[in-house]
Residue, then its C-alpha position, 0 to 999 in steps of 0.5 A: m926236723s932233719k933228725l927224726p927220721g933217723w931217729l924213728g928208724q932206730v926205734g923200729a930196729e930195736l923193736s924188731r930185735l926185741s921180737e926176735r928174742l921173745d921168738e927165740r925164748r918162746a921156742e926154747t921153752e917149747a923144746d923143753d916141755p913137749l905138751l906145750g909144743d903140740p897138744s893135739g898131736s903129741a900128747s894124744a900119741g902119749a895118752g894112746k900109748d899109755e892106754a894101750a899098755h894099760v889094755d896089755q896088763v888086763p889078762a885074757p879069759p882062758t880058753y876053757a871058760p865057758t860062754v855065757a850067751a846075752r840075756p834077751d829083752p824081757v819084753a821079747a821073751i814074753p809071748w805075743g799072745m800073752r802081750v796082747a792079753a795083758e793089754a786087753g786085760w788092764r784096758l777091760l779092768v779100767l772099763a770094769g772099774t768105770l761100770w762098777v763106779l757107774m752102777r754104784v751111782i746109779s744104785a744110789v740114785q736109783l729112784v731118780v734114774l727109774a723115773f727119768v727112763a719111765a719119762l723117756l718112754v712115756t715121751a716117746l709115746l706121746q712125742p708124736t701126738v705133740a708133733r701132730l697137733r703143731r702140725h695143725g697150728l697149736p702152740r708148743g706149750l699148748a700142744t704139750a699140755v693137752t697131750a700130757i694132760s690126756g695121757f695122764v688122764i687116760m692112765g689114771l682112768v684106766g687104774w681107777f677102772v681096775v681098782w673099782q672092778v677089783m673092789d666090786n668083784i672081791d666078795t664074789l671072787s672070795d666066795k668062788v676061791t673058797k668053793g674052788i678050794d673045797d673042789l680041789k680038795n675033792w678032786l685031790l682025795d679022789s685023785p690017783f695020787h693017793v692023797t688023804d684027808k689027814q695029809i691035806n689037813d696037815i698041809a693046811k695046818n702047817l701053812s697056818d703055823t707058818v703064817g702065825t710064827n712069821t707075823e712079825a715078818i709079814t707086819t715088816a713087809g707090810l710096812q716095807g710095802v708102805t715104803v714101796v708105795v711112797e717111793f712109788m708115788t715120788g717117782a711118778l710125780l718125778a716122771m710126770f715133771s720130767t715127761l712135761f719138760l722132755l715134751y716141751d723142750g726135748a730139742r733144746i735138752w738134747q743141744w745142751v747134752l751135745k755141748l757136753v760131748p767132746a768137739q771130735a765125737r760131737p758129729g758122730v753122737a749128733g748123728a746117733g742121737p736121732r736115730a736112737w730116738r726113733t728106735l726108742t719110739a718104735y719100740v715103745r709104739g710097737t709094744v703098746i700096740v702088742a700089749l693091746i692086742d694081747a689084752i683084748f684077745i686074752g681078756l675076751g676069752i677070759y670073759f666068754l669063759n665066765v672067769p671073774m674080774a676079766v677086765p682087770l686081768a686083761v689090764f695086768i696082762f697089758l702091763f705085764a706085756f712091757i716085760p718081755l718073755v716073763g711078763a707074758v708068762v706071769s700075766g698068763a699063769l695068773a689068768v689060769v690060776v684064777a680060772l683054776v680056783t673059781e671055775g675048775v680044771f676044765t676052764a683053766l686049761m681052756v684059758l691056758a689054750v687061749v693065752l698059749a695061742v695069743q702068745q704064738i701069734e704074738g711072737h710069730v706075727l705080731q712083733p715081727f710085723i709091727l716092731g720090724r727090724a728097727v728094734r730087732v734084738h737076739p732072743l738070747a740078748v733079750v733073756l740075758s737083759v731082762a735078767a740082768g735088769g731084774m736083778i739090778a733094778g727089780i721090775g723097773g730094771a726088766v722093763v727098760a732093759v730090752p729098750l736100752v739094749a735096742v738103742t745101744n744097738t742102734v747106736v753102736g752100729y751107726l757109730r761104726s759106719y760113721g767110723q769107717e765112713e770118716s776113715r775112708r773120707h780121710s784116706p788118700p784117694p786111689h790113683g794109678s791102676t788101683a784107681l781103675d780097679a776101684a771105678p765102678a762098672p758101667a751102667a750099660s751092659g753093651a757099653p765099651p769100658e772107659k779108657p784112661d787119659k794117655g797123659g798119665d795113670e789117672p783116670s779119665p774125668d769122664a769115668p763114673 
């Protein structure tokens, strides 16, 4: 046991000498290869020298070479106005494409769309009656049935009465038209226009030849008229069923429509819907009242002037009154023509005076007083909308064009106000001197102005 410490000491000494030899060999190797000795210092210095030598080999440009300016960014080279026009242009193209697709879809189902719009107009006219009956205690189904049946029966009786009057007076009207044409012929012969009997006969012969040569076209037009009648009956049935459902379940249908709107836009649409419905109701009720007044007064004037078929003409005046501007001109011209060919020039002039007087009262008194500001639309917008509606969908488009523009005007105005209110609501409140400037003036004129608290820039809690 006494020899063990000595043996351990020898082993430790041998390991120390072996470590020293390894250090000496490592130092010799690093001295022979400098890259292994200092990779972060010497190697990088050598690389820097090589790069400097390479750069020195590239010749400098001559002094006489022209200076080339750097090209600007293409976006910065375009004027600001052109960039704005381009941004607005592609958005307008997207909107135009969307409207084009929408119009193609509407044209494909034009009968259904017109029937539903007619149902909306009839519902706007009858819905106050349903609400009044429900306030008197009738159930919703019974109130809807009573109102719808009464409305449809009244419209059917009016149509039957018009047809009955036309059929009852057709023989008398035919005799009067023949006599009126003869009187007109004699008046033209005696007039200062120097019209001869031969010219009148030539005109009559040309008309007869035209009718004879276009018999096929007239027959085709008659067949198309039959198709129009079938489409009209189909649209009337669709409008009747749509009116029943809208009167009975209109609120629930509106709630379902709101679910289709994105959640962020739903509050604004929910607020715009009732306002649009009030505008449509006011327009329909006001138009019915104005048309009824026109029909009554013009019909009385025609009746007292002994013009035949005064009642059918009054009904036509009532119906054409739903087409703004154009309807009044057409219905008035029809009454004047009937008076001209049946009673003569003097009676026609008197009818024209009655029509113009009633229409002037309508335009300057009745429409501003009855329709009011709720559905006020600029006359230019009325003319353009009626023309566009007539070109797109005929008479039906001309009828629905103005209420559509009035409802759109109401909806856009409300959504604009709603958006401004929402932006003010979510904007940070004013503070400091800005808050003092935004604060309203005191109610009493002699009261001193409120002062802010001394502790800071915020206004006093007692300030209005």
